[in-house]
N, C-alpha and C positions, 0 to 999 in steps of 0.2 A: 319384669323390668318395665319401670315406669315409661312414660310417653309414648306412644305411636305414631307413625307418620300418620294415621288419618284423624288427631286431633290437631294437626297445624292446618290453620288457616293463612292465606296471603292475598294481599291484594295492590294494586299498584292504582295510585290517583293520579289524576291528568297533570299534574305538574310535574310527576315521577317518582314521588316519594314512596318508596315503597314499604307496606308495613305485613309484617312476620306475627303471627302469634299461636301460642300452645295453651291451651288449657293444662293446669295440672292438677285433678283431682285429689282432694285432701289438703292441699295447702289454703291458709287465709292470707299470702302476702302475694304482692303483685310485684312484678320490677319490669323493667325495660331500659334497654342500651340504645341510643339514638347514635350511628354512626353516619357522620356528616364530611364530602369529601373533602375535609380543608385542612388538611396535616401541615406540617415541616416543608413538606416538598413542594406543594404549593406556594409557597415562598417565594420561590425561584422562577414563577411563571413568567413568560415574555411580556415585559409593559407595565409590569405590576412595579418593582422597585421598593418594595420593604424589606426590611432588615430580619438575618436569622432571629429567632424569638417571636415575631410577631403573631404565629398560630398560637402560642403558648401565651401570649400577653393578649390577644381578644379572648382567648377562651375563658381567661380569667374576668376580662372586661363586661362581658354578657352576663355574668352573675353579680354585677354590683350594680344592680339596679335593672327593673325592666317592667315593661306596661306602666301600671299607673303606680307602683311600687318604687322606694330608693332600695340602696342595699341592704340598712336594717332591715325593711319591710318585708323584702323580698325573703330575708334567712328567716324570718319570723313566720313567714307565712308557710315556708318547708317544713319548719319545725314542729308546728302545730298540727300539721299533717302527719307528722311520726315520718318522715322521708329521710331516710341515709342515702346520700348520692354524691356522686366524685365527677369529675369534668377534669377532662385531659387532651392536650393535644398531642399528636402521635406524629411517626412520620406520614401517612395517608392518609389519616383521618382524626378529626377532632371528634371525642365520644363523650358521650353525655348519658351518665346513667343513674339509675335510682330505685330504690325498694320501699315498699311501703304497704300498708293492709291494702287487700282487695278494694273495699270499697274507696279507697281515698286515690284509688289509679286516675283518674278523670281528672281531680282536683289537682293532683301532680302534673298531668300533662298539661293542663292549663297555665301553670308557673312556666314549666320548660318551655311552652311554646312562645311564652312573651319574652323568655332570656333568645331564642332563635330570631324571633320576626321580631320583636320589638325592642331591644336592649335601648336603654336610656342613656348611656355611653356620657356619662359624666365626667368629663375632663378632669376634675379634680382628684377623680380614682386612679388616672395614669400613674405618677409617679410613684402612688404607695405599691401599685402592682410593679412598676420598674423596680423599684425597692425589693419586692420578695423574688425578681425573677435572678435580680444580681444575685442576691443572698444564695438562692440556689445554685449560681454558677460557682460561687465560691465553696459552697459545699461540697462540689460535686470534685474539685481540686482535692480535697479531704478525702475522697472516696473514691483512688486510684482504681479499684475494680470496676466499678459503673463506667468512669472515665475511660477507660483503655476499648470497652466494649462501644462504645460512643463513635470512638476514634476508628477502631476496628473497620465499622460498618460504613463510616464514611470513607475507607479505603477499599473495600471490597465489592462493594453495589455501585453501579454509576450514578453519578449525579443526576436528578438529587434525591434518589429513592434509599441515600443513605445518610441523608440530613439528619441532624440530632434536634428534636424538638426545643431543648434549651437556647440553642443558638450560641451568640459567643458574647462578654460583657462589651465587648466595643460594638456591636450591632444594636443589642438592647439598650446602649447608652443613647444612641443614636434615634432611637424609633419615636413619632413623634403622635399623637392620637389621629390624625389626618391616613399616616402610614396604616395605622390599625383600621379606621374605618374604611379605607381603599382595599385591606384584606377580607375586611368582614363581607364587604358588599360585592368583589369579585369571586369568592370561593364559597360562602355559605349558603347552599344552593340545594333544593329539594331534589332533582335529577341526581340522580347517583346517590342519595342518602335512603338510609336502611334504619328503619326502627323497628327493633326485635321487643315482644314483652311476651312474658310467663308468669304463669301463676293463678290465680283465682280470678279469671277474667270472663267477661259476655262478651262473643264475637262481635255480635250485630251491634252492640252499645259500642265497644269500642273504636270499629269501623265507623260507625258515624261520629262520635267525637271526635277521632285524627283527623277526618275529613274536613269537618267543622271548624277545628284549632290550628290545621296546618294548610287549609285547603288556599289560601289567600298568598301562599309563601309563593315566589313567583321563580320561575325557573330561568336559570343563565346560561350562557355556553362556559363549555369547559375550560378554565384557564389553559392557556397553550404552555406546555412543557417541551422543552429540550434536553435530552439525554446526553450525557456527557460520561467521559471514563473518568472512572474512581483512581484509585492506586496513591501512593506507588503501593507494590503488592508486597516488599520487605521494608519495615520503617521499625524508627525506635523514636520513641519522646522521650526527651532527658527530665528527669526529675531527680532532685537530692531527695530521696527517698531512703529507707532500712529495707526494704523489700522492693522486687522488678515483678512487675503483672504481664502476663504472656496471655495473649490473646490470638485466636486463628481460625480462620472462615473457609470453608468450601463451596461451590454451587453443589446444590441438591434438587431435587424435583418437587415440582409446583404442588400445590395441594390438591388440585384435577388431574393431576398426573397418574398414570396406572401404576407408577414405581411410588406413590406416596408411601402407602404403608410402609413397603420395604425400609424407604427412609428413615421415616419414625424408627422403626425396629432397630435398624444401622446404630442410629445414635444413641439410641436410648440404652442401647448394651456397651455402646461405646462409653457415655458416661451420664447417664440419664435416672441413675438409682445408686444408691447406696452400696451397691456391692455390683457395681458396673464397674468395667476394665479400668477404665482412668482413674476412679478411686480408690481401687483394690492396688493397683502396681504402683501410681504415685503417690497414695497418702498412708495404706494400711500398710504395704509391704515396705518400703523406703522410708516414711514420713517426709517427704520431700515438702510439703504442704499441708495446711488445713483446708484450703478449697478447691475444688477441681470440678469441671464438670462440663459436660457438651451438651446442646441443645439445639431446636430446629427454631427458624425463622421464615414464613412464607408472606410472598406478597404475588398480587396476580400474575405476573411474566416471569418470576424466578422466585429461588429459594435457598436457604444456605442451613450450614452447620455452621455453628459457632462452640469453639471450645476456649476455655477460661482455665487458668491458674495464678494464685498469688504465692509468690515464697521467699526465701530470703536471698539476699545476694549471693551469698556463698554458694547457695543449692540451685539457683536459678537454672543453670546452663543444664545441669544434670536432670532438672525437670523438665525442661524443654527436650530433652534428648529423648527420655522415657516416654514423653506425650506422642513425641516422633515415630517413635519403635511403636508405642500400641496402635497407631493408625496402622503403620505398616503391616504388624501382626494378622490385625481385623482383616487386613485388603489380602494377606496374602493365605492366609490359615482360614478365614470363614468363620462361623460361629456354631455354638454347641446349642442340641436339642435343649439342654437343662436353662441356659441362659434365655435362649427365645422365649421358655415357657413362664419365666422370670416376668423378664418384660410384659410380655402378654397380660399375665395376672395383674400387674402393676397397673397398665393402661387399663384396662377394664374395669380396675376398680375405681381408677380417677373419674371416668368416664360416667359410671353408676354413680358416685357419688355426685358429682357434679349436675346430675339431672334431679337430684333429690333440692337443689337451690334454685330459685325461682330467678335470683340475680345470674347465676351462673348461664341459665338455662336462655335467660333472654341474650346475653351474649353470644351465647352458640348460635343461637337463631339467626342473628345478624351478622355474624362470619360466616358461617354457611352462605348464606345468601351473597355475600360480597364474594364469597370464592369461588362459590358452584350455582348460585343462581339456582337454589333448592338447598333443602335441609335434608341431611343424612338421619335416619334412623337408625337408632342403635342397635337393630339387628343387621343393618347393612354393616355398622362397624365390626362387632363382635365378629361375622361371618368373615370379613377381608381379614381382620387378625388371625383368628381360626386356619384360614388359608395358608399363613405363610410358615415355609418350611425352613430347615436349614442351609438344604442347597440354594431356596431362590434368595434368599435373605442373603447370604455369602457371596451369590454372583452380581447381585446388585454392590456387596459394599467394594467388591473389586473395582467399579465403576465411579464409585462415589468416592472411595479414596486414593482420588489422584492425586498425589502430593506435588506433582507441576503445577496443580491450579488452586496451592494453598496462598491463601493470604496471612501474614505473620505478622505483628504488632507486640513490643515490649516497650514498657512505659517503667522507665528506673535510673539509676546513676550510670548505668553503663550498658551498651547494647549486648547481646549475644549472638554467638556463633550460630546461625541458620542453616546450616548446610545438613542435607537429610541424612539420616543414617542409614546404609545399605540395609 
């Protein structure tokens, strides 16, 4: 099994930036994931006065020229190094990720340090960025499955922790270049930022290079966020569509909780793979819909189980009823050893395969450090999964699947009866 805890190196620089790195023998690539605490939630910071969508627009703007390079020159420089890269604003973080050959790792980091510390912020780029964001919002209206999950998160999580990164068309239309500069100056900070690097690396060279490239990044106070209730817990979004989208959420254990692996097991057994209960009962046995699943979302202070199904208007009520019945059945009847073993094998396989990708590994390093302030070795994860028993998961499922805590959102031409079945 690749990757042991002994290969993981960590260093915190004076400005607060944390570097977590792992050498992966036998690979020629190197990847990094930089998590900056500048996600959509921080648009709501007290006194900031920027609109929803600012995180995403700022993330795009920093790629439109940095340091001595304009937008075209910056993209050419990345292409010349063979860098595959992605940048995105999420709820909690802005994430910058890249993969390249190991010998090109430091030059790639140089380009990204320019993006973060020395963006050119050419105002001529703002209108094209705005047009892209508005186009993305319009496409979201044509993707009701994604739309309903965005809206579910807004209702289930407290504000601003369920805030969707695309924002709203109204907000995006009003955002000014000054708003974006303010967001960058207030939220892009090294204190709280985590750089995960994996693959063909030389730790001493990497550590010195990151210190040189990001050492002048000045720490800033954390933006002040005021938490407000989400909700409503039961809601319907009217859309004249041919389908009804059904989305549900329940509070779940956090990543650092003793119940974390029991949470993941319960959710996977419910709807995390092709023979899971929701897929079997809703899709296979009854043919009620094509897409149905359950997934886990974790934040530092909260976790959630999210469930989704998209179905025809004629069969939507039955779909909802069967989904609720399956939650009740799992809570009341518990899990079987066979389905627990299936879940365990699938999760182990996905984890091991992820270890073989430097990009996946760099993301896991940064994520683990954010949630746990350490990196979980594969042996620990395997041990925790092996320790699960039908009784321990069943006992937890009774607590997790308390339908009194359920947030339910539907999207379509008519609301559904969301009374819970007995």
